[in-house]
C-alpha positions in Angstrom: 0.0 0.0 0.0 1.4 3.4 -0.9 1.9 6.1 1.7 -1.0 8.5 2.2 0.3 12.1 2.6 -0.5 13.3 6.2 -1.3 16.9 5.0 -4.4 15.7 3.1 -8.0 15.4 4.1 -10.3 12.8 2.4 -13.8 11.9 1.5 -14.8 8.3 1.9 -15.3 8.3 -1.9 -11.5 8.7 -2.3 -11.1 12.4 -3.2 -8.4 14.3 -1.4 -8.2 18.0 -0.4 -5.1 19.9 0.4 -5.4 23.4 1.9 -2.8 25.6 0.2 -0.9 28.4 1.9 -3.3 30.9 0.2 -6.3 29.2 1.7 -7.5 27.6 -1.6 -8.3 23.9 -1.6 -6.6 21.7 -4.2 -8.6 18.5 -5.0 -7.7 15.2 -6.6 -8.3 11.5 -6.2 -6.3 9.1 -4.0 -3.7 6.7 -5.2 -6.1 3.9 -4.1 -8.8 5.3 -6.4 -6.6 5.6 -9.4 -5.3 2.0 -8.9 -8.9 0.8 -8.7 -9.9 2.6 -11.8 -6.9 1.5 -13.9 -5.5 3.5 -16.8 -7.3 6.8 -17.1 -8.2 7.9 -20.7 -10.3 11.0 -20.1 -10.9 13.7 -17.5 -13.9 16.0 -17.6 -12.9 19.1 -15.6 -15.3 21.5 -14.0 -15.5 25.0 -15.5 -13.6 27.9 -13.8 -16.1 30.0 -12.0 -18.5 27.0 -11.4 -20.0 26.6 -8.0 -19.4 23.2 -6.4 -21.0 21.8 -3.3 -19.4 19.5 -0.8 -20.1 15.8 -1.6 -21.5 16.6 -5.0 -20.1 15.6 -8.3 -17.8 18.2 -9.8 -15.7 16.3 -12.4 -15.6 12.9 -14.1 -12.7 10.6 -14.8 -12.9 7.8 -17.3 -10.8 4.7 -17.4 -10.8 1.8 -19.8 -13.0 0.1 -17.2 -15.5 2.8 -16.1 -16.4 6.4 -15.7 -16.5 7.8 -12.2 -17.8 11.0 -10.7 -15.3 13.1 -8.7 -16.9 14.7 -5.7 -15.8 18.0 -4.3 -14.7 17.7 -0.7 -15.8 21.3 0.0 -18.2 23.9 -1.2 -17.1 27.0 -3.1 -16.0 28.3 -6.5 -13.7 26.5 -8.9 -10.8 28.9 -9.5 -8.3 26.7 -11.3 -8.4 23.4 -13.2 -5.6 21.1 -14.3 -5.7 21.7 -18.0 -2.8 19.3 -18.5 -5.1 16.4 -17.8 -6.9 17.0 -21.1 -3.9 15.8 -23.0 -2.4 13.5 -20.3 -5.2 12.0 -18.1 -2.6 9.3 -17.1 -0.9 12.0 -15.0 -3.4 11.0 -12.3 -2.2 7.4 -12.5 1.4 8.5 -12.3 1.2 11.2 -9.5 -2.2 11.1 -7.8 -1.1 13.4 -4.9 1.0 15.8 -7.0 0.8 16.7 -10.6 -2.4 14.7 -11.0 -4.6 17.2 -9.0 -7.9 17.9 -10.7 -9.2 21.3 -9.6 -8.9 24.1 -7.0 -11.7 25.5 -5.0 -12.0 28.9 -3.2 -13.8 27.4 -0.2 -16.9 29.1 1.1 -17.2 27.4 4.5 -13.9 26.4 6.1 -15.9 24.4 8.7 -16.5 21.7 6.0 -12.8 20.8 6.3 -13.5 19.5 9.8 -15.9 16.9 8.3 -13.2 15.3 6.1 -11.2 12.3 7.1 -7.5 12.6 8.1 -4.9 10.3 6.5 -5.3 7.6 9.3 -9.1 7.5 9.1 -8.9 7.3 5.3 -6.3 4.4 5.5 -8.9 2.6 7.7 -11.6 3.1 5.0 -9.3 1.5 2.4 -8.4 -1.3 4.7 -12.0 -2.1 5.3 -12.8 -2.1 1.6 -10.0 -4.6 0.9 -11.5 -7.1 3.4 
């Protein structure tokens, strides 16, 4: 099992959130999720300026196996998307916690961060799935 970065917060549906120094929240999917999906072939990004709600679909990733909704861990406005994924969706497979981020949200309610799982709690979710 790969290391889960301790600075991230997670949804049970395998999305991660990293609070940046500027207060924005960068979002992606976990290494566990990309491994389960397999080789990604397409990413549908949200539009910049779009409003997203916590636990609601904001993007879609498609692999050779299936298409999966990507849920936003927090509510707010999309202020940046990872344009590079249009040409190289496999970046998520290669670097799920780094270059494979999907979008950035200007969070509207910082309290929502408290409802997310920390790395240890998320590791437990994965472990329970595997049994």
